[in-house]
C-alpha positions as CSV (number, residue, x, y, z in Angstrom):
1,X,0.7,-0.3,-3.9
2,X,-0.9,2.9,-5.2
3,X,-0.7,6.2,-5.0
4,X,0.1,9.6,-6.6
5,X,3.7,10.1,-8.1
6,X,6.5,10.6,-5.9
7,X,4.4,9.5,-3.1
8,X,7.2,7.2,-1.5
9,X,5.3,3.7,-3.3
10,X,8.6,2.3,-4.7
11,X,10.4,3.7,-1.6
12,X,8.3,1.6,0.8
13,X,8.5,-1.5,-1.4
14,X,12.4,-1.3,-1.3
15,X,12.2,-1.1,2.4
16,X,9.7,-3.5,3.3
17,X,11.4,-6.0,0.9
18,X,15.2,-4.9,1.3
19,X,15.0,-4.7,-2.9
20,X,16.9,-2.5,-4.9
21,X,13.8,-1.1,-7.1
22,X,14.9,2.6,-9.0
23,X,13.3,5.3,-7.2
24,X,13.5,8.8,-7.8
25,X,12.1,12.3,-7.4
26,X,10.9,12.4,-11.0
27,X,7.3,11.8,-12.6
28,X,7.2,7.9,-13.2
29,X,10.2,6.8,-11.7
30,X,8.1,3.5,-11.8
31,X,6.8,2.6,-15.7
32,X,6.3,-1.3,-15.5
33,X,5.2,-2.7,-12.6
34,X,7.1,-4.2,-9.7
35,X,7.2,-7.0,-7.7
36,X,8.3,-8.6,-4.9
37,X,7.3,-11.6,-2.3
38,X,7.6,-11.8,0.8
39,X,7.5,-14.1,3.8
40,X,6.3,-14.2,7.0
41,X,6.8,-16.7,9.7
42,X,5.0,-20.0,9.8
43,X,5.2,-20.1,5.4
44,X,2.8,-16.7,4.6
45,X,4.2,-15.6,1.6
46,X,2.7,-12.2,0.3
47,X,3.2,-10.5,-3.3
48,X,3.5,-6.6,-3.2
49,X,3.5,-4.9,-6.2
50,X,4.4,-1.5,-7.0
51,X,2.5,0.1,-9.5
52,X,3.2,3.5,-11.7
53,X,2.6,6.7,-10.2
54,X,-1.0,8.4,-10.6
55,X,-1.5,11.8,-11.6
56,X,-4.1,14.4,-11.7
57,X,-6.4,14.2,-14.8
58,X,-4.9,11.1,-16.3
59,X,-5.6,11.5,-20.1
60,X,-7.5,8.4,-21.7
61,X,-4.8,8.0,-23.8
62,X,-2.3,7.8,-21.0
63,X,-5.0,5.0,-19.1
64,X,-4.7,3.2,-22.3
65,X,-1.0,2.9,-22.6
66,X,-0.5,2.2,-19.2
67,X,-3.4,-0.2,-19.0
68,X,-1.4,-3.4,-18.6
69,X,0.4,-1.8,-15.4
70,X,-2.8,-0.8,-13.9
71,X,-4.3,-4.0,-14.6
72,X,-2.4,-5.3,-11.5
73,X,-4.3,-3.1,-9.4
74,X,-7.4,-5.3,-10.2
75,X,-6.1,-8.2,-9.3
76,X,-4.9,-7.6,-5.7
77,X,-6.8,-8.7,-2.6
78,X,-5.7,-5.4,-0.8
79,X,-4.0,-1.7,-2.2
80,X,-1.8,-0.2,-0.2
81,X,-3.0,3.7,-1.0
82,X,0.7,5.6,-0.1
83,X,0.2,9.6,0.7
84,X,3.1,11.6,0.6
85,X,2.1,13.4,4.3
86,X,5.0,15.9,3.3
87,X,3.3,17.5,0.4
88,X,0.6,20.2,0.6
89,X,-1.2,19.3,-2.1
90,X,-2.0,15.5,-0.7
91,X,-5.5,16.1,-0.4
92,X,-5.9,16.9,-4.5
93,X,-3.4,13.8,-4.7
94,X,-5.6,11.6,-2.6
95,X,-8.8,12.4,-4.5
96,X,-6.8,11.8,-7.9
97,X,-6.0,8.1,-7.1
98,X,-9.6,7.6,-5.7
99,X,-10.9,8.6,-9.0
100,X,-8.6,6.4,-10.8
101,X,-9.6,3.8,-8.7
102,X,-13.0,4.3,-9.6
103,X,-12.7,4.9,-13.4
104,X,-10.8,1.2,-13.2
105,X,-13.1,-0.4,-11.2
106,X,-11.3,-1.2,-8.3
107,X,-12.7,1.4,-5.7
108,X,-14.4,-1.6,-3.2
109,X,-11.0,-3.3,-2.8
110,X,-10.2,-3.0,0.3
111,X,-7.0,-0.6,1.3
112,X,-5.1,0.2,3.9
113,X,-4.1,4.3,3.9
114,X,-0.6,5.0,4.8
115,X,1.0,8.2,5.1
116,X,4.8,8.2,3.7
117,X,7.9,10.5,4.8
118,X,6.1,10.7,8.3
119,X,9.7,11.8,9.0
120,X,9.2,15.2,7.1
121,X,6.2,16.3,8.8
122,X,6.1,18.8,11.6
123,X,4.3,17.2,15.1
124,X,1.6,19.8,14.9
125,X,0.9,18.7,11.4
126,X,1.2,14.7,12.4
127,X,-1.5,15.3,15.3
128,X,-3.8,16.7,13.0
129,X,-3.6,14.4,10.1
130,X,-3.6,11.1,12.9
131,X,-7.3,13.0,13.9
132,X,-8.4,13.4,10.5
133,X,-7.5,9.7,9.2
134,X,-7.5,7.7,12.4
135,X,-7.1,4.0,10.7
136,X,-3.8,5.8,8.5
137,X,-1.0,4.2,9.3
138,X,2.2,6.9,9.6
139,X,5.3,5.2,8.2
140,X,9.0,7.1,7.8
141,X,11.4,4.5,5.8
142,X,13.9,6.9,6.4
143,X,13.6,6.0,10.3
144,X,12.4,2.9,9.8
145,X,9.2,3.7,12.0
146,X,5.3,2.3,11.2
147,X,6.6,-0.7,9.6
148,X,5.7,-3.3,11.6
149,X,2.2,-1.9,12.2
150,X,1.9,-1.6,8.5
151,X,3.0,-5.3,8.6
152,X,0.2,-6.6,10.5
153,X,-2.4,-4.2,9.3
154,X,-1.8,-6.4,5.9
155,X,-1.3,-9.7,7.4
156,X,-4.7,-8.9,9.5
157,X,-6.3,-8.1,5.8
158,X,-5.3,-10.7,4.6
159,X,-5.2,-13.8,6.7
160,X,-7.8,-12.7,9.5
161,X,-11.5,-12.6,8.4
162,X,-13.1,-9.2,9.3
163,X,-15.5,-11.0,12.0
164,X,-12.6,-12.7,13.4
165,X,-10.6,-9.6,14.1
166,X,-10.9,-9.5,17.6
167,X,-7.0,-10.9,18.3
168,X,-3.9,-8.2,19.7
169,X,-1.3,-8.1,17.2
170,X,0.7,-11.0,19.0
171,X,-1.5,-13.5,18.4
172,X,-2.0,-12.4,14.8
173,X,0.8,-14.8,13.7
174,X,-1.4,-17.3,15.4
175,X,-4.7,-16.6,14.2
176,X,-2.5,-16.2,9.9
177,X,-1.5,-19.5,10.8
178,X,-4.5,-21.2,11.4
179,X,-6.5,-19.3,8.6
180,X,-3.8,-20.7,6.1
181,X,-4.4,-24.1,7.1
182,X,-7.9,-23.7,6.4
183,X,-7.7,-22.5,3.4
184,X,-6.4,-23.7,0.7
185,X,-6.0,-20.3,-1.8
186,X,-3.2,-18.3,0.7
187,X,-0.7,-18.8,-2.3
188,X,-0.5,-16.2,-4.4
189,X,-2.0,-13.5,-2.6
190,X,-1.2,-9.5,-3.9
191,X,-0.8,-6.3,-2.4
192,X,-0.7,-3.8,-4.9
């Protein structure tokens, strides 16, 4: 799980995994990577890693200090890019995150864009964001909305090859299970 600092990454991890990762309205509430293993039906397991929050113009010395933490990103099979939809500076923050991912040579990893704090955004802004980012998933951890859509998208990206993504969401478990049986590498899939 990647994103700008204070975007809601730890809150999302807590909501998905029923964990109690430290959250707070402050810079770098997460200084060390936190991982949680989530089990899905039919013995599917994913490891979600909460990374440190990114900031604009991250100094080189700070990049070096957090290198071990940021290495989790390159080990990921999929990135969940969390964006605070309520923050008026989110476009610049998205750009900062993408720039840091490029610096880490992680810009080619597949990713899912997630707008958090959706419950704090007025309906007009919600409509505009959906128009601008049609593939993004709006999530409210407070209202517990959008989480099933996110989980379905994660599972589709991890366990279903792009050329076979012709299935409805209710068929996803069957496809994921079949993919798992065909592969010997399904254990240890990481989502950052």
